[in-house]
FIVEX-711566 format. One record per atom (N, C-alpha, C): residue in three letters; atom name; x, y, z. Coordinates in steps of 0.001 Angstrom, whole numbers. Each point is the difference from the previous one (the first is absolute). Layout:
BEGIN
+------+------+---------+---------+---------+
| code | site |    east |   north |      up |
+------+------+---------+---------+---------+
|  ALA |   CA |       X |       Y |       Z |
...
+------+------+---------+---------+---------+
END
This chain:
BEGIN
+------+------+---------+---------+---------+
| code | site |    east |   north |      up |
+------+------+---------+---------+---------+
|  MET |    N |     533 |   -6670 |  -25985 |
|  MET |   CA |     699 |   -1391 |     705 |
|  MET |    C |    1492 |      31 |     828 |
|  LEU |    N |      77 |      15 |    1149 |
|  LEU |   CA |     907 |     -39 |     894 |
|  LEU |    C |     931 |    -899 |    -587 |
|  ASN |    N |    1673 |     322 |     184 |
|  ASN |   CA |     874 |    -829 |    -297 |
|  ASN |    C |     102 |    -714 |    1473 |
|  GLU |    N |     784 |    -891 |     126 |
|  GLU |   CA |     526 |    -763 |     781 |
|  GLU |    C |     401 |     864 |    1280 |
|  LYS |    N |     830 |     486 |      75 |
|  LYS |   CA |     453 |    1208 |     908 |
|  LYS |    C |    -731 |     861 |     575 |
|  MET |    N |   -1016 |     507 |    -692 |
|  MET |   CA |    -942 |     828 |     286 |
|  MET |    C |    -744 |    -829 |     850 |
|  GLU |    N |    -882 |   -1121 |    -156 |
|  GLU |   CA |    -701 |   -1089 |     429 |
|  GLU |    C |     588 |     134 |    1693 |
|  GLU |    N |    1024 |    -602 |    -106 |
|  GLU |   CA |     789 |    -480 |     945 |
|  GLU |    C |      36 |     911 |    1377 |
|  ALA |    N |     395 |    1128 |    -875 |
|  ALA |   CA |     269 |    1274 |    1077 |
|  ALA |    C |   -1481 |     635 |     497 |
|  LEU |    N |    -548 |    -380 |    -825 |
|  LEU |   CA |   -2049 |     520 |     443 |
|  LEU |    C |    -834 |   -1100 |     955 |
|  ASN |    N |     733 |   -1382 |    -325 |
|  ASN |   CA |    -183 |   -1209 |    1122 |
|  ASN |    C |     272 |     527 |    1262 |
|  GLU |    N |    1520 |     111 |      81 |
|  GLU |   CA |     425 |     399 |     913 |
|  GLU |    C |    -168 |    1027 |     896 |
|  GLN |    N |    -627 |    1110 |    -815 |
|  GLN |   CA |    -605 |    1084 |     637 |
|  GLN |    C |   -1545 |     -13 |     657 |
|  ILE |    N |    -477 |   -1552 |    -458 |
|  ILE |   CA |   -1407 |    -156 |     419 |
|  ILE |    C |     272 |    -355 |    1411 |
|  ASN |    N |    1063 |    -851 |       7 |
|  ASN |   CA |     330 |    -800 |    1768 |
|  ASN |    C |     378 |    1234 |    1155 |
|  ARG |    N |     586 |     970 |    -979 |
|  ARG |   CA |     365 |    1290 |     844 |
|  ARG |    C |   -1260 |     757 |     623 |
|  GLU |    N |    -813 |    -194 |   -1043 |
|  GLU |   CA |   -1418 |    1141 |     754 |
|  GLU |    C |    -901 |   -1580 |     984 |
|  LEU |    N |     452 |    -960 |    -565 |
|  LEU |   CA |    -671 |   -1026 |     928 |
|  LEU |    C |     743 |    -259 |    1177 |
|  TYR |    N |    1098 |    -149 |      55 |
|  TYR |   CA |     804 |     -21 |    1727 |
|  TYR |    C |   -1103 |    1656 |     367 |
|  SER |    N |     530 |    1232 |    -436 |
|  SER |   CA |    -336 |    1013 |      54 |
|  SER |    C |   -1167 |     622 |     842 |
|  SER |    N |   -1384 |   -1329 |     -23 |
|  SER |   CA |   -1391 |    -332 |      58 |
|  SER |    C |     556 |    -647 |    1507 |
|  TYR |    N |     541 |   -1059 |    -255 |
|  TYR |   CA |     487 |    -860 |    1172 |
|  TYR |    C |     441 |    1034 |    1367 |
|  LEU |    N |     758 |     678 |    -553 |
|  LEU |   CA |    1181 |     406 |     960 |
|  LEU |    C |    -757 |    1332 |     519 |
|  TYR |    N |   -1176 |     659 |    -244 |
|  TYR |   CA |   -1473 |     875 |     558 |
|  TYR |    C |   -1057 |   -1136 |     780 |
|  LEU |    N |     -41 |    -781 |    -182 |
|  LEU |   CA |    -864 |   -1003 |     833 |
|  LEU |    C |     929 |     -56 |    1012 |
|  ALA |    N |     943 |    -520 |    -111 |
|  ALA |   CA |    1119 |      35 |    1514 |
|  ALA |    C |     -41 |     827 |     809 |
|  MET |    N |     -29 |    1497 |    -559 |
|  MET |   CA |    -224 |     869 |     527 |
|  MET |    C |   -1370 |     689 |     424 |
|  SER |    N |    -526 |    -427 |    -734 |
|  SER |   CA |   -1786 |     193 |    1085 |
|  SER |    C |    -239 |    -749 |     549 |
|  ALA |    N |     609 |   -1416 |     237 |
|  ALA |   CA |     -68 |    -905 |    1180 |
|  ALA |    C |     808 |     297 |    1123 |
|  TYR |    N |    1058 |     797 |    -471 |
|  TYR |   CA |     727 |     549 |    1317 |
|  TYR |    C |    -501 |    1239 |     804 |
|  SER |    N |    -647 |     782 |    -971 |
|  SER |   CA |    -568 |    1142 |     315 |
|  SER |    C |   -1120 |    -590 |    1040 |
|  SER |    N |    -645 |    -806 |    -341 |
|  SER |   CA |   -1249 |    -222 |     552 |
|  SER |    C |     300 |    -830 |    1855 |
|  SER |    N |    1372 |    -598 |    -417 |
|  SER |   CA |     477 |    -635 |    1393 |
|  SER |    C |     744 |    1139 |    1003 |
|  ILE |    N |     245 |    1177 |    -367 |
|  ILE |   CA |     716 |    1078 |     803 |
|  ILE |    C |   -1466 |    1037 |     -24 |
|  GLY |    N |   -1158 |    -343 |    -170 |
|  GLY |   CA |   -1088 |     979 |     225 |
|  GLY |    C |    -220 |     990 |    -780 |
|  LEU |    N |     625 |     139 |   -1316 |
|  LEU |   CA |    -671 |     894 |    -441 |
|  LEU |    C |    -734 |     -80 |   -1419 |
|  PRO |    N |   -1504 |    -678 |     -32 |
|  PRO |   CA |    -658 |    -309 |    -922 |
|  PRO |    C |      30 |    1338 |   -1354 |
|  GLY |    N |     200 |    1167 |     159 |
|  GLY |   CA |     -51 |     581 |   -1220 |
|  GLY |    C |    1414 |    -245 |    -644 |
|  PHE |    N |    1180 |    -284 |     806 |
|  PHE |   CA |     986 |    -328 |    -767 |
|  PHE |    C |      39 |   -1589 |   -1077 |
|  SER |    N |    -830 |    -330 |    1040 |
|  SER |   CA |    -297 |   -1526 |    -637 |
|  SER |    C |   -1169 |     384 |   -1237 |
|  HIS |    N |   -1054 |     394 |     -32 |
|  HIS |   CA |    -563 |     504 |   -1112 |
|  HIS |    C |     474 |     623 |   -1113 |
|  TRP |    N |    1353 |     933 |      90 |
|  TRP |   CA |     384 |     852 |    -818 |
|  TRP |    C |    1053 |   -1198 |    -681 |
|  PHE |    N |     160 |    -681 |     405 |
|  PHE |   CA |    1665 |   -1309 |    -700 |
|  PHE |    C |   -1568 |    -878 |    -462 |
|  LYS |    N |    -912 |    -496 |     349 |
|  LYS |   CA |   -1106 |    -826 |    -834 |
|  LYS |    C |    -534 |     413 |    -984 |
|  VAL |    N |     107 |    1652 |    -345 |
|  VAL |   CA |    -371 |     938 |    -962 |
|  VAL |    C |    1459 |    -220 |   -1131 |
|  GLN |    N |    1051 |    -204 |     502 |
|  GLN |   CA |    1117 |     -25 |    -908 |
|  GLN |    C |    -188 |   -1680 |    -409 |
|  VAL |    N |    -117 |    -551 |     695 |
|  VAL |   CA |      89 |   -1743 |    -406 |
|  VAL |    C |    -882 |     279 |   -1409 |
|  ARG |    N |   -1117 |     565 |      81 |
|  ARG |   CA |   -1017 |    -215 |   -1308 |
|  ARG |    C |     871 |     838 |   -1041 |
|  GLU |    N |     343 |    1246 |     242 |
|  GLU |   CA |     661 |     628 |   -1227 |
|  GLU |    C |    1026 |    -556 |    -421 |
|  GLU |    N |    1183 |   -1037 |     684 |
|  GLU |   CA |     765 |    -829 |    -396 |
|  GLU |    C |    -104 |   -1061 |    -831 |
|  THR |    N |   -1354 |    -502 |     425 |
|  THR |   CA |    -591 |    -895 |    -721 |
|  THR |    C |    -378 |     224 |   -1154 |
|  ILE |    N |    -763 |    1195 |     -42 |
|  ILE |   CA |      54 |     384 |   -1695 |
|  ILE |    C |     889 |     273 |    -647 |
|  HIS |    N |    1115 |     539 |     613 |
|  HIS |   CA |    1248 |     177 |    -685 |
|  HIS |    C |     448 |    -997 |   -1146 |
|  GLY |    N |     -27 |   -1237 |    1181 |
|  GLY |   CA |     771 |   -1161 |   -1023 |
|  GLY |    C |   -1354 |    -920 |    -808 |
|  MET |    N |   -1279 |     442 |     575 |
|  MET |   CA |   -1013 |    -233 |   -1367 |
|  MET |    C |    -239 |     727 |   -1015 |
|  LYS |    N |     286 |    1143 |    -190 |
|  LYS |   CA |     674 |     993 |   -1140 |
|  LYS |    C |    1568 |    -870 |    -908 |
|  LEU |    N |     615 |    -381 |     792 |
|  LEU |   CA |     695 |    -650 |    -618 |
|  LEU |    C |     283 |   -1035 |   -1031 |
|  PHE |    N |   -1038 |   -1013 |    1257 |
|  PHE |   CA |    -479 |   -1350 |    -324 |
|  PHE |    C |    -752 |     393 |   -1343 |
|  ASP |    N |    -941 |     617 |    -521 |
|  ASP |   CA |    -778 |     548 |   -1078 |
|  ASP |    C |     868 |     291 |    -836 |
|  TYR |    N |    1099 |     958 |     124 |
|  TYR |   CA |     240 |     752 |   -1255 |
|  TYR |    C |     922 |   -1567 |    -702 |
|  ILE |    N |     284 |    -596 |     776 |
|  ILE |   CA |    1293 |   -1205 |    -645 |
|  ILE |    C |   -1201 |    -387 |    -768 |
|  ASN |    N |   -1064 |    -871 |     216 |
|  ASN |   CA |    -682 |    -593 |    -414 |
|  ASN |    C |    -380 |     410 |   -1551 |
|  ARG |    N |    -278 |    1634 |     430 |
|  ARG |   CA |    -469 |     135 |   -1050 |
|  ARG |    C |     882 |     767 |   -1239 |
|  GLN |    N |    1286 |     -56 |     867 |
|  GLN |   CA |    1201 |     395 |   -1157 |
|  GLN |    C |      46 |   -1809 |    -446 |
|  GLY |    N |    -528 |    -720 |     226 |
|  GLY |   CA |     932 |   -1604 |    -561 |
|  GLY |    C |     934 |    -287 |     581 |
|  GLY |    N |     129 |     380 |    1398 |
|  GLY |   CA |     842 |   -1099 |     566 |
|  GLY |    C |    -413 |    -905 |    1063 |
|  ARG |    N |     740 |     -86 |     740 |
|  ARG |   CA |    -273 |   -1347 |    1348 |
|  ARG |    C |      69 |     622 |     907 |
|  VAL |    N |   -1246 |    -424 |     728 |
|  VAL |   CA |     141 |     625 |    1703 |
|  VAL |    C |     578 |   -1445 |     768 |
|  LYS |    N |    1382 |     328 |     728 |
|  LYS |   CA |     473 |    -929 |     721 |
|  LYS |    C |     358 |     661 |    1173 |
|  LEU |    N |    -818 |    -977 |     935 |
|  LEU |   CA |    -136 |     379 |    1270 |
|  LEU |    C |    1129 |    -358 |    1002 |
|  LYS |    N |     508 |     734 |     750 |
|  LYS |   CA |    1690 |    -739 |     693 |
|  LYS |    C |    -862 |     188 |    1776 |
|  GLU |    N |    1153 |   -1022 |     774 |
|  GLU |   CA |    -573 |     296 |    1143 |
|  GLU |    C |      22 |    1323 |     743 |
|  ILE |    N |    -715 |     560 |    1083 |
|  ILE |   CA |     -50 |     718 |     571 |
|  ILE |    C |     431 |      68 |    1529 |
|  LYS |    N |    1414 |     684 |     128 |
|  LYS |   CA |     793 |    -286 |     736 |
|  LYS |    C |    -735 |     333 |    2027 |
|  GLU |    N |     241 |    -418 |     710 |
|  GLU |   CA |    -640 |     654 |    1231 |
|  GLU |    C |     202 |     987 |     760 |
|  PRO |    N |   -1043 |    1006 |      78 |
|  PRO |   CA |     755 |    1160 |     680 |
|  PRO |    C |     382 |    -341 |    1113 |
|  PRO |    N |     456 |    1246 |     727 |
|  PRO |   CA |     463 |      14 |    1565 |
|  PRO |    C |   -1457 |     180 |     175 |
|  MET |    N |      69 |    -156 |    1709 |
|  MET |   CA |   -1063 |     281 |     925 |
|  MET |    C |    -383 |    1108 |    1009 |
|  GLU |    N |    1128 |     332 |      32 |
|  GLU |   CA |      75 |     776 |    1126 |
|  GLU |    C |     788 |    1119 |    -751 |
|  PHE |    N |    -589 |    1308 |     406 |
|  PHE |   CA |     350 |    1457 |    -532 |
|  PHE |    C |     271 |    1106 |     744 |
|  GLY |    N |     263 |    -414 |    1405 |
|  GLY |   CA |     438 |    1299 |     504 |
|  GLY |    C |    -867 |    1036 |     796 |
|  THR |    N |     389 |    1440 |      26 |
|  THR |   CA |    -951 |     793 |      -1 |
|  THR |    C |    -674 |     476 |    -959 |
|  PRO |    N |   -1010 |     868 |      93 |
|  PRO |   CA |    -526 |     662 |   -1325 |
|  PRO |    C |     598 |     593 |    -976 |
|  MET |    N |     881 |     663 |     763 |
|  MET |   CA |    1024 |     917 |    -854 |
|  MET |    C |     805 |   -1175 |   -1002 |
|  GLU |    N |     866 |   -1066 |     834 |
|  GLU |   CA |     673 |   -1046 |    -536 |
|  GLU |    C |    -788 |    -397 |    -932 |
|  MET |    N |   -1337 |    -595 |     314 |
|  MET |   CA |    -819 |    -357 |   -1250 |
|  MET |    C |     114 |     103 |   -1225 |
|  PHE |    N |       6 |    1638 |     237 |
|  PHE |   CA |    -381 |    1060 |   -1311 |
|  PHE |    C |    1120 |     268 |   -1074 |
|  GLN |    N |     933 |     -17 |    1126 |
|  GLN |   CA |    1257 |     200 |    -702 |
|  GLN |    C |     909 |   -1563 |    -710 |
|  LYS |    N |    -764 |   -1023 |     283 |
|  LYS |   CA |      10 |   -1346 |    -720 |
|  LYS |    C |    -974 |     -17 |   -1053 |
|  THR |    N |   -1264 |     406 |     -17 |
|  THR |   CA |    -765 |     351 |    -508 |
|  THR |    C |     693 |    1077 |   -1477 |
|  LEU |    N |     539 |     926 |     435 |
|  LEU |   CA |     364 |     840 |   -1144 |
|  LEU |    C |    1402 |    -640 |    -858 |
|  GLN |    N |     835 |    -266 |     986 |
|  GLN |   CA |    1030 |   -1494 |    -439 |
|  GLN |    C |    -511 |    -674 |   -1360 |
|  HIS |    N |    -787 |    -462 |     679 |
|  HIS |   CA |    -541 |   -1522 |   -1080 |
|  HIS |    C |   -1017 |    1117 |   -1032 |
|  GLU |    N |    -287 |    1026 |    -278 |
|  GLU |   CA |    -716 |     677 |   -1129 |
|  GLU |    C |     944 |     806 |    -995 |
|  GLN |    N |    1556 |     392 |     923 |
|  GLN |   CA |     811 |     275 |    -813 |
|  GLN |    C |    1006 |    -997 |   -1052 |
|  PHE |    N |     -72 |   -1182 |     986 |
|  PHE |   CA |     462 |   -1103 |    -777 |
|  PHE |    C |   -1106 |    -236 |   -1299 |
|  VAL |    N |   -1194 |     -58 |      20 |
|  VAL |   CA |    -872 |     -82 |    -916 |
|  VAL |    C |     217 |     826 |   -1032 |
|  THR |    N |    -100 |    1165 |     272 |
|  THR |   CA |     359 |    1333 |    -861 |
|  THR |    C |    1358 |    -591 |   -1027 |
|  ARG |    N |    1150 |    -113 |     526 |
|  ARG |   CA |     786 |    -469 |    -509 |
|  ARG |    C |    -368 |   -1446 |   -1021 |
|  SER |    N |    -495 |    -598 |     276 |
|  SER |   CA |    -197 |    -752 |    -912 |
|  SER |    C |    -673 |      23 |    -984 |
|  ILE |    N |   -1368 |     714 |     143 |
|  ILE |   CA |    -455 |     491 |    -769 |
|  ILE |    C |    1033 |     729 |   -1211 |
|  ASN |    N |    1092 |    1187 |     399 |
|  ASN |   CA |     353 |     818 |    -512 |
|  ASN |    C |     835 |   -1055 |    -632 |
|  ASP |    N |     410 |   -1162 |     229 |
|  ASP |   CA |     668 |    -909 |    -858 |
|  ASP |    C |    -856 |    -871 |   -1174 |
|  LEU |    N |    -571 |      96 |     363 |
|  LEU |   CA |   -1110 |    -946 |    -933 |
|  LEU |    C |    -354 |    1383 |   -1289 |
|  VAL |    N |     -12 |     983 |     452 |
|  VAL |   CA |    -314 |    1506 |    -885 |
|  VAL |    C |    1409 |    -585 |    -779 |
|  ASP |    N |    1155 |     270 |     121 |
|  ASP |   CA |    1113 |    -594 |    -317 |
|  ASP |    C |     133 |    -985 |   -1016 |
|  LEU |    N |    -300 |    -753 |     227 |
|  LEU |   CA |    -321 |   -1401 |    -749 |
|  LEU |    C |    -691 |     522 |    -679 |
|  ALA |    N |   -1210 |     -15 |      98 |
|  ALA |   CA |   -1120 |     363 |   -1166 |
|  ALA |    C |     796 |     619 |    -903 |
|  ARG |    N |     860 |    1643 |     148 |
|  ARG |   CA |     721 |     758 |   -1186 |
|  ARG |    C |     940 |    -800 |    -345 |
|  SER |    N |     613 |    -566 |     782 |
|  SER |   CA |    1498 |   -1056 |    -992 |
|  SER |    C |    -915 |    -787 |    -769 |
|  GLU |    N |    -833 |    -664 |     102 |
|  GLU |   CA |    -864 |    -925 |    -793 |
|  GLU |    C |    -637 |     691 |   -1144 |
|  LYS |    N |     -55 |    1198 |     170 |
|  LYS |   CA |    -978 |     482 |   -1159 |
|  LYS |    C |   -1499 |      84 |     356 |
|  ASP |    N |    -224 |    -240 |     969 |
|  ASP |   CA |   -1396 |    -708 |     -16 |
|  ASP |    C |   -1155 |     856 |     629 |
|  GLU |    N |    -309 |    1034 |    -957 |
|  GLU |   CA |    -400 |    1166 |     908 |
|  GLU |    C |   -1579 |    -263 |     576 |
|  THR |    N |    -717 |   -1404 |    -824 |
|  THR |   CA |   -1118 |     124 |     585 |
|  THR |    C |     469 |    -536 |    1741 |
|  THR |    N |     785 |    -235 |    -220 |
|  THR |   CA |     221 |    -332 |    1952 |
|  THR |    C |     490 |    1513 |     910 |
|  VAL |    N |     992 |     554 |    -963 |
|  VAL |   CA |      47 |    1076 |     545 |
|  VAL |    C |   -1107 |     945 |     779 |
|  SER |    N |   -1048 |     209 |   -1224 |
|  SER |   CA |   -1260 |     690 |     147 |
|  SER |    C |    -897 |    -473 |     930 |
|  PHE |    N |    -190 |   -1503 |     242 |
|  PHE |   CA |    -580 |    -521 |    1185 |
|  PHE |    C |     532 |      31 |    1393 |
|  LEU |    N |    1420 |      -3 |     321 |
|  LEU |   CA |     443 |     168 |     814 |
|  LEU |    C |     -38 |    1884 |     841 |
|  GLN |    N |      34 |     494 |    -960 |
|  GLN |   CA |    -174 |    1625 |     670 |
|  GLN |    C |    -771 |     -82 |    1095 |
|  TRP |    N |   -1760 |    -621 |    -337 |
|  TRP |   CA |    -369 |     243 |    1556 |
|  TRP |    C |     559 |    -918 |    1142 |
|  TYR |    N |     724 |    -888 |     -52 |
|  TYR |   CA |     892 |    -427 |     854 |
|  TYR |    C |     656 |    1579 |     880 |
|  VAL |    N |     966 |     345 |    -924 |
|  VAL |   CA |     928 |    1047 |      62 |
|  VAL |    C |   -1037 |     913 |    1166 |
|  LYS |    N |    -505 |     499 |    -824 |
|  LYS |   CA |   -1256 |     949 |    1115 |
|  LYS |    C |    -269 |    -536 |    1100 |
|  GLU |    N |    -681 |    -876 |    -330 |
|  GLU |   CA |    -575 |    -983 |    1313 |
|  GLU |    C |    1074 |      27 |    1268 |
|  GLN |    N |    1206 |    -298 |    -400 |
|  GLN |   CA |    1479 |    -286 |    1091 |
|  GLN |    C |     173 |    1521 |     340 |
|  VAL |    N |    -255 |     894 |    -765 |
|  VAL |   CA |     -10 |    1466 |     797 |
|  VAL |    C |   -1081 |     261 |     919 |
|  GLU |    N |    -898 |    -380 |    -418 |
|  GLU |   CA |   -1226 |     126 |    1189 |
|  GLU |    C |     341 |    -511 |    1253 |
|  GLU |    N |     437 |   -1775 |    -227 |
|  GLU |   CA |     -26 |    -505 |    1072 |
|  GLU |    C |    1603 |     450 |    1097 |
|  GLU |    N |    1056 |     270 |   -1026 |
|  GLU |   CA |     831 |     877 |    1273 |
|  GLU |    C |     -92 |    1075 |     467 |
|  GLU |    N |   -1239 |     594 |    -610 |
|  GLU |   CA |    -478 |    1370 |     651 |
|  GLU |    C |    -732 |    -643 |    1543 |
|  ASN |    N |    -749 |     -61 |    -770 |
|  ASN |   CA |   -1089 |    -731 |    1275 |
|  ASN |    C |     351 |    -636 |    1282 |
|  ASP |    N |    1285 |   -1114 |      77 |
|  ASP |   CA |     909 |     142 |     567 |
|  ASP |    C |     608 |     919 |    1136 |
|  ASN |    N |     615 |     624 |   -1037 |
|  ASN |   CA |     757 |    1488 |     490 |
|  ASN |    C |   -1028 |     926 |    1124 |
|  GLU |    N |   -1222 |     -79 |    -548 |
|  GLU |   CA |    -832 |    1188 |     637 |
|  GLU |    C |    -384 |    -798 |    1221 |
|  ILE |    N |    -161 |   -1445 |     119 |
|  ILE |   CA |    -177 |    -635 |    1312 |
|  ILE |    C |    1219 |    -294 |     683 |
|  ILE |    N |     898 |     444 |    -315 |
|  ILE |   CA |    1814 |    -571 |     698 |
|  ILE |    C |    -233 |    1579 |     678 |
|  ASP |    N |    -464 |    1367 |    -766 |
|  ASP |   CA |     289 |    1308 |     650 |
|  ASP |    C |   -1018 |    -380 |     999 |
|  LYS |    N |   -1476 |      42 |     -36 |
|  LYS |   CA |   -1074 |    -254 |    1165 |
|  LYS |    C |    1052 |    -922 |    1141 |
|  LEU |    N |     396 |   -1087 |     165 |
|  LEU |   CA |     654 |    -532 |     528 |
|  LEU |    C |    1180 |     706 |     974 |
|  LYS |    N |     658 |     443 |    -577 |
|  LYS |   CA |    1166 |    1445 |     370 |
|  LYS |    C |    -747 |     973 |     949 |
|  ASN |    N |   -1115 |     537 |    -580 |
|  ASN |   CA |    -776 |     805 |     599 |
|  ASN |    C |    -582 |    -372 |    1570 |
|  ALA |    N |    -390 |   -1497 |    -338 |
|  ALA |   CA |    -626 |    -118 |    1188 |
|  ALA |    C |    1043 |    -434 |    1077 |
|  GLY |    N |    1149 |    -428 |    -214 |
|  GLY |   CA |     809 |    -441 |    1286 |
|  GLY |    C |      66 |   -1021 |     507 |
|  GLU |    N |    -124 |     253 |    1317 |
|  GLU |   CA |    -727 |   -1160 |     732 |
|  GLU |    C |   -1250 |     619 |     507 |
|  ASN |    N |    -654 |     606 |    -557 |
|  ASN |   CA |   -1375 |     509 |     922 |
|  ASN |    C |    -954 |   -1077 |    -432 |
|  LYS |    N |    -698 |    -948 |     732 |
|  LYS |   CA |    -990 |    -927 |    -362 |
|  LYS |    C |    -937 |    1054 |    -193 |
|  GLU |    N |    -687 |     683 |     469 |
|  GLU |   CA |   -1223 |     597 |    -947 |
|  GLU |    C |     -43 |     622 |   -1426 |
|  ALA |    N |    1191 |     445 |    -290 |
|  ALA |   CA |     563 |     198 |   -1750 |
|  ALA |    C |    -113 |   -1409 |    -516 |
|  LEU |    N |     687 |    -742 |     397 |
|  LEU |   CA |     300 |   -1419 |    -434 |
|  LEU |    C |   -1609 |    -669 |    -350 |
|  SER |    N |    -809 |     391 |    1173 |
|  SER |   CA |   -1596 |    -539 |    -325 |
|  SER |    C |    -749 |     729 |   -1018 |
|  THR |    N |     387 |    1372 |     -65 |
|  THR |   CA |    -627 |     660 |    -919 |
|  THR |    C |     347 |    -826 |   -1671 |
|  LEU |    N |    1101 |     182 |     264 |
|  LEU |   CA |     943 |    -259 |   -1476 |
|  LEU |    C |    -828 |   -1659 |    -470 |
|  ASP |    N |    -496 |    -648 |    1140 |
|  ASP |   CA |    -332 |   -1448 |      64 |
|  ASP |    C |   -1092 |    -157 |    -655 |
|  ALA |    N |    -906 |    1001 |     311 |
|  ALA |   CA |   -1226 |     268 |    -175 |
|  ALA |    C |    -213 |     907 |   -1361 |
|  GLU |    N |     666 |     655 |   -1066 |
|  GLU |   CA |     144 |     471 |    -751 |
|  GLU |    C |      47 |    -986 |   -1050 |
|  LEU |    N |     966 |   -1037 |      26 |
|  LEU |   CA |     948 |    -907 |    -121 |
|  LEU |    C |   -1384 |   -1243 |    -654 |
|  ALA |    N |   -1325 |    -251 |    1294 |
|  ALA |   CA |    -780 |    -386 |    -317 |
|  ALA |    C |    -928 |     187 |   -1216 |
|  LYS |    N |     -28 |    1422 |    -167 |
|  LYS |   CA |    -935 |     636 |   -1248 |
|  LYS |    C |     449 |    -311 |   -1462 |
|  ARG |    N |    1148 |    -486 |    -308 |
|  ARG |   CA |     408 |    -393 |   -1284 |
|  ARG |    C |    -906 |    -775 |    -792 |
|  LEU |    N |    -528 |     558 |   -1089 |
|  LEU |   CA |   -1016 |    -845 |    -979 |
|  LEU |    C |    1115 |   -1031 |    -948 |
|  PRO |    N |    -996 |   -1278 |     -62 |
|  PRO |   CA |     857 |    -196 |    -864 |
|  PRO |    C |     -50 |    -129 |   -1177 |
|  PRO |    N |     788 |    -752 |    -921 |
|  PRO |   CA |     265 |     651 |   -1480 |
|  PRO |    C |   -1537 |    -376 |    -843 |
|  ASN |    N |    -270 |     697 |    -516 |
|  ASN |   CA |    -665 |    -785 |   -1548 |
|  ASN |    C |      37 |    -460 |    -807 |
|  ASP |    N |      47 |   -1148 |     -33 |
|  ASP |   CA |     667 |    -891 |   -1382 |
|  ASP |    C |      71 |     822 |   -1326 |
|  GLU |    N |   -1084 |     358 |    -493 |
|  GLU |   CA |    -149 |     898 |   -1000 |
|  GLU |    C |     839 |    1184 |     -71 |
|  GLU |    N |      36 |     901 |    1340 |
|  GLU |   CA |     586 |    1163 |    -320 |
|  GLU |    C |    1959 |    -592 |    -188 |
|  GLU |    N |      69 |    -892 |     885 |
|  GLU |   CA |    1717 |    -839 |    -476 |
|  GLU |    C |     448 |    -601 |   -1305 |
|  SER |    N |   -1474 |    -250 |    -827 |
|  SER |   CA |      74 |    -631 |   -1085 |
|  SER |    C |    1266 |     872 |    -814 |
|  ILE |    N |     812 |    -239 |   -1087 |
|  ILE |   CA |     790 |     267 |   -1103 |
|  ILE |    C |   -1178 |     464 |   -1160 |
+------+------+---------+---------+---------+
END
């Protein structure tokens, strides 16, 4: 059974995950509008991942006898600058999410809620992967520089990203 403090914090994280999904949907639309369909596809896959992350929290709260309280999702920006600037914003956002996950783990420990600590370990690992992926793309964008052909090659590479398998994503 979740205590009130933990339940509220997990509900806030649902909101952060769903905002992430909304943010990446905006980035997908922006990528499409600037002629980068592969980037757009990459962000659409990210939308699915973030939605799954939110739903895992939703299901966990329910399984633990808590109550899900959905909150308003703020409107994301719609302009993101260059592909490099967009991925720098993506990395910054994922770093924010990482800090929030780490804060949840700290709260669960302080509340002596080992079940939630265990549950959150999947998110800790997932955030390492998210930041690594963003850094890898930023490195590729740095290497591409102003070279349009290199950007086109990266766009084609990002178009090949496979969507998450819901079963593989489950805990």
